[in-house]
Steps between C-alpha positions, in 0.01 A plus 500: 500500500809683623341572836418130549860408429615773740268376774649154459864610494480736799375238752759252372778757546362590843501135610860456388610822671323395820699176506821696443408737783440206734842361410714808564607630838773462763441125472492428123276214389449319171161484333474134600570598861228766481249253358580253777480768769151604387373151587383429857789486743418146613549343841786505746685244292550756224861609480605822665617637164159448337328654801727802476434542128128473558513773766710732282278464195152493654543726803749761373508516121153388393309781681731754338441355152122478544482854638705634208259333257194625687620859538641518147174375349303752705715797402520396134125456454421814699729703274340359184150573633586858598658570162190364330263701719688828473613437141838624613810287435680670789245398764601254771361386838689760702322772304183470710685528830409152627864387526602818681202472737579137583862595565381779728303250708809285547712804586251618764502151653878508522505859625263435791674173589197283429712255302684416823170399658412267213655460157149440363414864572741614227311351202166572667585870526621508138183338372286729714645812339474339157132429570446862602660622177288251309184637659589859406575401139187288481286793613664721237438243227145434621403862444576464129826693507706506182843346462676831566320543832586144594868557421508826699337327796766231484781755480355685800482178705853402398640844589324500837624151583856589395493816711376315809758227445778759479367662818511167683859443387592854604349459848616142560639488856797269434728413208374141524145615431620697198685193371192277540282749314745550216557126457126441477461773238774339289297180454621142539399134485760388753395320818139456389296195598177324414330721760562799272358310204188401694453861607501653153368211288121558543530870421726441200270233356198727542684784329617284210146368448361856492759613246448195279127568491571842343678364191224538239397842628862617474507375140193713426658799674781507244242643257439796731270567794199603289531196274547270800190644667301447180606133511350465848809554716415660834802729532465600868458135598797399286719765663391389846575134428845575361583732789378250759677208334823698476476606862449143618792367296747780571396562860530134598832468317654806663375379837732198492791607278530875540504742207597336169449723199504508121393137444157622389661742258771288340317172445193623305725698265715197430200279419244737344609440140507123548129502593406730209423789737189333648464606867308184588780280369761719663358442848588131516829543316603782735423285804734227376753758381495688830557179693787410266659845527481521878624145553779559250603821675504315832718224353744755357536696824561177694774404256677836500456588868791454733479481877220760494209416270374776273140614548256391230334841476838649412554247221156559345556876521834466321317311224187712491628856537706505175214317328254765618730782386533339156120474471455865599757612241338282233157642579644851492670449165189334360277793600749750362501323162 
């Protein structure tokens, strides 16, 4: 019953935090003002103040809130699915190199100046490289490779993408190009619109659906690969579905927000005990938890930022890196004992 309570509390907390996020900004609004601004703007007779509030909430703040929820849910569920598949509590979406590959696509678009031709080419390039990485990982999983081989393939893709990204930064012709590349790699939700949401939404929904369909098989996998196979789980197909679902979620997210890490690592660890260590239950809880964490981090950075807003990827790294180190040390001490 604890997981049912958790799945009721998390959406309620997320709704409240979303309202708070819509209220804060250079023009502070009350919750009543936010509720009124979410209604249709009305005709020309509507007061200028109400029109202004409607524009601020629906055109500027609402896309940012919705994108934080969408990306956070994607990263959270992808992390829970990967940890269940690999039976490794340290696994997270960046492990398979999809995030690094998507970032490489965006960097190449910036490097060759394609973003100046059309801003739509930036997310398209990021998703193209993510799709290529997905195809490579899918082919590896399809051949019945074990988890170790899958991890090594992901590490190889991530290292290659990081090396090519560093090369692009090193050869960037102007300091402005270097700045654009670095800012993209830092990750942010600022200045996003409903166009960005429409671009990534179909891919994210497809990825979430794929990952949710793997819940029962991941539960069986906790008994071991041989036991899961004896229960009728098709392991190569399960690996392929998790890899493809993760690639869709993470690739589409990185395409519109840049690189945002550690959400898929932190959230499942915080919620695993509350769902009694059932991977299938953890998937939904991690989606809500990831959305809550990312939206909360965005709210915090907006409150503490001065004239220059902090980058969201930096904030999540400051949260996740010490958390990851603590997990590694705990695993190390546990194995030594």
